[in-house]
N, C-alpha and C positions, 0 to 999 in steps of 0.2 A: 244623304238628304234628298237627292233627286228621286230615289226609290220611294221614299215616304210620300213625296208629292205625287208621284205616279199612282201609288195605291190609294190616295185620297181623291185625286181628280178623276180618274177613270170611272169609278163607280158613280160619282156625281154626274158625269157626262152621260153614262148609260141610263141612269134613272131619269134624267131630263129628256133623253131621246125616247125612252119608253112612254113617258107621260105625253110627250108631244105627238108621237106617231100613234099611240093608243087612242088618243083623243080624236085624231083624224080618221083612222080606219077601223077602230074598234078593238076590243080586247082579243076576241077570237082570231081575227086576222093577224094581229100583232104576234100572238103566240104561235100561229101557224107559220108565219115568216121565220120566227126564231128557230122553230123545230126544223123547218125545211132547210135553212142555211146550215144547221148542224149536220143533217144527213148529206147534203150536197158537199159540204166541206169534208166530211169523212170520206166520201167517195173520191174527191179530187186529191186529198192528202194521200190516200192509199195508192192511187194511180201514180202520182208524182214521186212518192216515197219509194215505190218499187223501181221506178225508173232511175232515181238517184242511187239506189242500192246496186242496180245493175251496172251503172256507170262506174261506181266505186269498185266493184268486183273486176270490171274490165281494166280499170287503171292499175289495180294491184297486180293483175295477171300480166300486164304488159310493162310492169315496172315504171309506170308513170306516176307522177305526184298525185296522191289521193286528196289533196287539200281542198280543191274546188268541189268535188262531189260530196265530201264530208260537210263542208260549209253549206252547200245546197240542202243536204239532208237535215242539218240542224235547223235551217230556216223553215223547211217544210214541216218539221216537227213543231216548231214554234207556231207556225200557221195553224196546225191542227189544234193546238192548245187554245189559240185565240178563237178559232171557229167553234169549238165545243163550249166555250164560255158564253153564256147567254148575253146577248146585247148586240146592238147595231154598230157601235163604235169599234168594238173588238173584232166583229165580223169584217168590217171594212179593212182593218189592218191585216187580218188573217187572209182574206182573199187577195190583197195586194201582194203578200209574200208568196202566193202561188203563181204569180206572173214571173216567168224566167228573167225577163229584162230588168225588172225591179230588183230581183235577187242579185243579178250580175252588177247592177249599179251599186247596191249596198256592199257587195264584196269589194268592189274597187274603192269605195269610200273607207271601209275598214282597213284595207291593205295600205292605202295612203296614210291613214292615221298611224298605223303600226310602224311603217317605214319612217315617218316623220318623228315619231317618239323614239325610235331606235337610235337616232343620231346622238341624242343627249342622254342615253340610257347608261346607267352605271349602278352597281350594287356593291355592298360591303360583305365580306365573308371573313371567317376566322381561320387563320392558318393553324398548324399543329402546335405552335407555341402560345396560342391564345390571343395574339395581337391581331387587330383588324387591319385589313389591307383593302384598298380600293381596287375595283376591277380594271380601272384605267391604268394602274401601275403594275398590274399582274403580268407575269411572263406568259407567253402564249403556250397552250398545251400542245403536246406532241400529236400530230395528226395520225390517226389510224385509218385503215381502209373504210371502216364502218363510219367514222365521223366525217370523212370526205364525202361519202355517199349521202349522208344526211344533210350536210351543208349544201350540196348541189341541188337537193330537192326543195330547199326553201325558196319562196318566191323572191 
C-alpha cells in the first residue's frame, strides 16, 4: 500500500514543483536545471560508485565484512536512479544519498530496525515427514567452519 502511495504522490509533487519553479524562472531555465542536475548527478554517482567498489574490493581482499561498502553502493545506485529521473523532488533525495554522513545514518537506522525485528523473528518450515515445525522449537544445526565464519561476519 505504501508503494502505491509513493507512486502517486511523488509525480504529483514533481508536477507541482515544475509548475511553481517554471513559473518563477521560465521554461528554458527549468529544463536547463533538470538537465544539469542529471549530468552532475551522473558524474558524482560514477565517482562515488567507483570509490565504493574500490572499498568493497579492499574489504574482500583483507577478509573484512563487505556489508557496509555493498550498502553504500546500493544507496549510490539508488541516488543515480533518482538523479536521472527528471524532477526537483527526486533530485533532492538523490543528492542527499550522495552525502556519506546521510548514508551512514540511514545504515544505522536500517541496522537497528533489523536487529529489533530479529528478536521476535520466527518462521515455519516443513520437515521430511511433512509436519510443520516452528523455528523457535527447532534443534540447532551443527556448526561447520564455513557457517562459523559467516555468523562472525554478520553485524
